[in-house]
C-alpha positions in Angstrom: 0.0 0.4 -0.2 1.7 3.6 -0.8 2.3 5.4 2.7 0.1 9.0 3.1 2.2 11.0 1.0 1.9 9.5 -1.8 -1.3 9.1 -2.7 -1.0 13.0 -1.1 2.1 13.5 -4.6 -1.0 11.5 -6.8 -3.8 13.3 -6.1 -2.3 16.9 -6.2 -0.7 15.9 -10.1 -4.0 15.0 -11.0 -5.9 18.1 -10.1 -2.3 19.8 -11.5 -3.5 18.1 -14.4 -7.8 19.0 -14.7 -5.5 22.4 -14.0 -3.3 22.7 -16.6 -5.8 21.5 -19.4 -8.1 23.7 -18.2 -5.7 26.5 -18.7 -4.6 25.4 -21.8 -7.8 26.0 -23.2 -7.2 30.1 -22.7 -4.0 30.6 -24.4 -2.3 30.8 -27.9 -2.5 26.9 -29.6 0.1 24.9 -30.3 1.4 26.2 -33.7 0.8 23.8 -36.6 3.7 21.1 -38.7 3.5 24.7 -41.9 3.3 27.0 -39.2 6.6 25.7 -37.3 8.5 25.1 -40.9 7.7 28.2 -42.8 9.4 29.4 -39.2 12.8 27.8 -39.7 12.6 28.2 -43.2 13.1 31.7 -42.2 16.0 30.8 -40.6 19.6 30.0 -41.5 21.4 26.6 -40.9 21.4 27.6 -36.7 24.7 26.9 -35.3 26.4 27.8 -32.1 26.6 25.7 -28.0 25.7 26.1 -24.7 26.6 29.6 -23.2 28.5 30.0 -19.4 31.0 33.3 -19.4 34.3 31.1 -18.5 33.5 33.8 -15.2 31.0 32.3 -13.9 30.3 29.3 -12.9 26.9 28.1 -12.9 23.4 30.4 -14.8 22.7 32.8 -11.2 26.2 33.8 -11.1 25.5 34.8 -15.0 23.4 36.5 -14.1 23.5 38.4 -10.8 23.9 42.1 -10.0 27.2 41.5 -8.9 28.7 38.8 -11.1 27.3 39.9 -14.4 30.5 39.5 -17.0 29.2 41.7 -19.7 33.7 42.6 -21.2 34.0 38.9 -21.3 30.5 38.1 -22.1 31.4 39.8 -25.9 34.5 38.9 -26.1 33.3 35.1 -25.7 30.2 35.7 -28.1 32.8 37.6 -30.3 34.9 33.6 -30.7 31.9 31.9 -31.6 31.3 34.5 -34.3 35.0 34.6 -35.9 33.7 30.5 -36.0 29.8 31.2 -38.3 28.0 29.8 -35.0 24.5 32.2 -34.5 23.3 31.4 -31.6 23.4 30.1 -28.0 21.3 28.6 -25.4 21.3 29.8 -22.6 19.9 29.6 -19.1 18.3 31.1 -17.4 16.7 30.8 -12.9 13.3 31.8 -11.8 15.1 32.7 -8.2 16.3 35.5 -10.7 12.8 36.6 -11.3 12.3 36.8 -7.6 15.3 38.4 -6.8 14.5 41.2 -9.1 12.8 41.6 -12.1 13.1 45.0 -14.0 16.9 44.6 -13.0 17.1 40.9 -14.6 15.1 42.4 -18.0 17.4 45.1 -17.7 20.3 42.4 -18.0 18.9 40.2 -20.2 18.1 43.4 -22.8 22.1 44.0 -22.4 23.7 40.5 -23.1 20.8 40.4 -26.3 22.3 43.7 -27.7 25.4 42.2 -27.1 24.5 38.9 -28.6 23.2 41.0 -31.7 26.2 42.6 -32.3 27.9 39.7 -33.0 25.0 38.1 -35.1 23.3 35.8 -32.5 20.1 35.1 -30.9 19.9 33.0 -28.1 17.4 30.5 -27.1 16.9 30.5 -23.4 16.3 27.4 -21.2 13.7 28.0 -18.2 13.4 25.0 -16.0 16.2 22.6 -15.8 16.5 19.1 -13.4 20.5 19.0 -13.6 22.3 19.1 -10.2 22.0 20.7 -7.5 18.9 20.5 -6.2 19.0 23.3 -4.0 19.7 26.3 -5.1 20.4 29.8 -3.5 20.9 33.4 -5.0 24.0 35.3 -3.4 27.9 34.9 -3.9 28.3 30.7 -5.5 31.2 27.9 -3.9 34.0 27.9 -5.6 34.6 25.1 -8.3 34.8 21.6 -7.4 38.4 20.8 -7.8 38.5 17.8 -10.8 34.9 17.5 -11.3 32.2 19.0 -14.1 30.1 21.5 -14.1 30.4 20.9 -9.6 28.3 24.1 -9.5 25.2 24.2 -11.3 22.5 24.3 -9.6 18.5 23.2 -10.9 15.4 25.4 -10.9 13.7 25.4 -9.8 14.8 23.8 -6.7 13.3 21.1 -4.8 11.2 23.2 -1.7 9.6 24.9 -4.4 8.9 22.1 -6.2 7.3 20.0 -3.6 4.9 23.4 -3.0 2.1 23.2 -4.2 1.0 26.7 -3.4 4.7 27.9 -4.3 3.6 27.7 -8.0 2.3 30.8 -8.3 5.6 32.0 -8.2 6.8 30.5 -11.0 3.7 30.8 -13.5 4.9 35.0 -12.7 8.3 33.9 -13.3 7.5 32.4 -17.5 4.4 35.0 -18.0 6.6 37.8 -17.3 9.9 36.6 -18.7 8.7 35.4 -21.9 5.8 38.5 -21.9 9.1 40.7 -22.0 10.5 39.4 -25.1 8.1 37.8 -26.6 7.9 40.2 -29.9 11.9 40.3 -29.7 13.3 39.2 -33.0 16.4 38.7 -30.9 15.4 35.5 -29.3 15.0 32.8 -31.1 13.3 30.6 -28.6 12.0 29.7 -25.2 12.6 26.1 -24.2 10.8 25.6 -21.4 13.2 22.7 -19.9 16.5 21.3 -20.0 15.5 17.3 -19.2 12.8 17.4 -16.9 13.6 13.8 -16.0 16.8 13.8 -15.5 17.1 11.7 -12.0 20.9 13.1 -11.3 21.9 9.3 -10.6 25.9 9.6 -10.4 25.8 13.2 -8.8 23.0 14.5 -6.7 20.7 11.6 -7.5 20.3 10.6 -3.5 18.8 14.5 -3.1 16.3 13.4 -5.6 12.7 12.9 -4.2 10.9 9.6 -5.7 8.4 12.0 -7.0 9.8 14.1 -8.9 9.8 13.4 -12.0 5.5 13.2 -11.4 5.4 16.2 -9.8 7.3 17.5 -13.2 6.0 16.0 -15.2 2.8 16.6 -14.0 3.7 20.4 -14.2 5.2 21.0 -17.6 2.2 21.3 -19.1 1.3 24.4 -17.5 4.4 25.9 -17.6 4.1 26.0 -21.7 0.5 27.1 -20.8 2.0 29.9 -19.2 4.4 30.7 -21.7 1.9 30.7 -24.5 -0.4 33.3 -22.2 2.0 35.4 -23.2 1.8 35.3 -27.2 5.4 35.1 -27.8 6.5 35.2 -32.0 9.2 32.7 -30.9 8.8 28.7 -30.8 8.6 26.7 -27.9 9.8 23.8 -26.8 11.9 20.4 -24.6 14.0 18.6 -25.4 13.5 14.8 -25.1 17.5 13.3 -24.4 16.5 9.4 -23.1 14.5 6.3 -24.0 12.6 4.5 -27.1 11.5 7.8 -30.6 10.9 5.2 -33.0 7.2 5.9 -32.6 5.1 7.9 -29.7 3.5 5.9 -27.6 7.0 4.3 -27.4 8.4 7.2 -25.4 7.7 8.0 -21.8 4.9 9.6 -20.1 8.1 12.2 -19.8 8.9 12.1 -23.6 5.2 12.3 -25.3 4.5 15.6 -23.0 7.7 17.2 -24.1 7.3 16.3 -27.6 2.8 17.1 -27.9 3.4 20.1 -26.7 6.3 21.8 -28.5 6.3 23.9 -30.9 10.0 22.6 -32.5 10.6 19.4 -32.2 13.9 19.3 -29.5 16.6 16.4 -27.9 19.7 15.9 -27.2 22.1 13.4 -28.2 26.4 12.5 -27.0 26.4 9.2 -29.0 28.4 7.9 -32.1 27.7 9.4 -35.0 25.5 6.4 -36.4 23.6 6.8 -33.6 22.7 10.8 -33.6 21.7 10.3 -37.3 19.2 6.8 -36.3 17.8 8.9 -34.0 17.4 11.7 -36.3 15.4 9.4 -38.4 12.9 8.9 -35.5 12.3 12.5 -35.8 11.6 12.8 -38.7 8.4 11.4 -38.5 6.9 14.0 -36.4 7.4 16.8 -39.6 8.2 19.6 -37.1 12.1 21.7 -36.6 14.4 19.5 -35.6 17.1 21.6 -33.2 19.8 19.3 -30.9 20.4 21.5 -28.3 23.1 19.0 -26.8 25.9 17.6 -28.0 29.9 17.1 -28.2 31.7 14.0 -25.6 33.7 13.8 -27.3 35.9 10.9 -24.6 31.5 9.4 -26.1 32.6 9.8 -29.9 30.1 12.6 -30.1 32.5 14.4 -32.3 32.6 18.2 -34.3 34.2 15.9 -37.7 31.3 13.4 -37.3 28.4 15.0 -35.8 28.0 18.2 -37.9 27.7 17.1 -40.7 24.9 14.2 -40.7 23.0 18.2 -39.1 23.7 20.0 -42.0 22.2 16.7 -44.6 19.5 17.2 -42.7 19.4 20.4 -41.3 19.0 20.3 -37.8 20.0 22.4 -35.4 24.0 22.1 -33.3 23.7 23.5 -30.0 27.2 21.6 -28.8 27.6 21.8 -25.1 30.4 24.6 -23.1 31.9 28.0 -25.9 34.7 28.3 -24.1 35.9 26.2 -21.4 35.7 27.9 -18.0 34.8 27.7 -13.7 32.2 25.6 -15.3 35.2 22.9 -16.3 32.9 20.7 -18.3 36.0 20.0 -20.2 36.4 17.0 -17.7 34.1 14.2 -18.7 31.1 12.9 -16.4 33.6 10.6 -15.0 34.8 13.1 -12.7 32.3 12.8 -9.9 33.0 9.8 -9.0 36.8 9.8 -9.8 38.0 13.5 -9.9 40.1 14.6 -12.6 43.2 16.4 -9.7 46.8 15.0 -10.1 46.2 14.0 -14.3 44.2 15.4 -16.9 41.3 13.8 -19.5 43.4 12.9 -22.5 40.7 14.6 -24.6 38.6 17.8 -23.7 34.8 16.1 -23.5 33.4 19.9 -23.9 34.7 23.0 -24.6 35.2 24.7 -28.4 37.6 27.4 -27.2 40.9 28.2 -24.2 40.0 31.2 -22.2 41.9 33.6 -25.0 39.8 32.8 -27.5 42.2 30.4 -28.7 40.4 27.0 -30.6 41.1 23.2 -28.0 40.9 21.3 -32.1 42.4 24.1 -34.5 40.8 21.8 -36.8 37.3 22.1 -35.5 36.8 25.4 -35.6 37.7 25.3 -38.7 36.0 22.7 -40.2 33.1 25.2 -38.3 33.5 27.7 -39.5 33.2 26.0 -42.4 30.0 24.2 -42.8 28.4 27.3 -42.0 30.3 29.7 -44.6 31.6 32.0 -42.6 34.3 33.8 -44.2 
């Protein structure tokens, strides 16, 4: 028999899903296939990176007023422009909105002005289920030596996710941020939730509650409804990243929600080129634009050399993880959580494109990206 807490969790989920159905009828509809494909036809081939300035450890440090580093952002986006990148995937956080909505919007506008200067249009990510489930505003801890992405934080945190009474805070954040930039052509798209069913088994798994996936799955359609109520001119998406994609029926319940709610289909793939292409072909069944919002893990077999030509052939947007090596330490592999790279360094960088001084990690990769994007 389920515990009282377990039954209560399911009752909360059910109530949320019923509320979502009613709310969805009051918001804009999901884009049609024709509208989504017409939007994509107006875009160049989209190539970019997941961007965090090298001087910051996570999305809070990137955006908080004391650590917002416009000169570094300008410099590093310039390097991206130089090799032909035209988009960046950039994470936001609900606590930043609660801290200072006007200031947060102002810094987002500064970022967009810098990005536009470099002919880069970002995809903004609103929520994220990866890494530390207990985010806190203020100074962030320094990087843990030898550990990949040791300071990244989830949004929303565990305390808010498990308390539906606090969901109106999330609603204000979504409507406020999307509404502020809903008609801003400098914004490419909105990625509403990164890896919503990630349990962080290899890092913070022991700190994750067993009902997290159900709570997020019940909340995600509501997040789409909140965003649509702001009537954005940009498409909405949430990327699938695991499981069987051969048909909608075989997908996980979370992936089904993501596919059925997204205007354009986004996904993650860190596999070998054969695996990448197989998953692209599976997703082509939905007849919508495809955006790979995470790829390129050299040590796992996903490289620019092998993946980018396939993405271009299938007209799939390609956004790799990491631009400049820095405090996030994502040049280190995932297994650094089990064995930190303190006394030895990995044979090859896992993620990232540039050293902190702007030199490409591999000149051949920079030349390839420039060639495939047609950058002079």
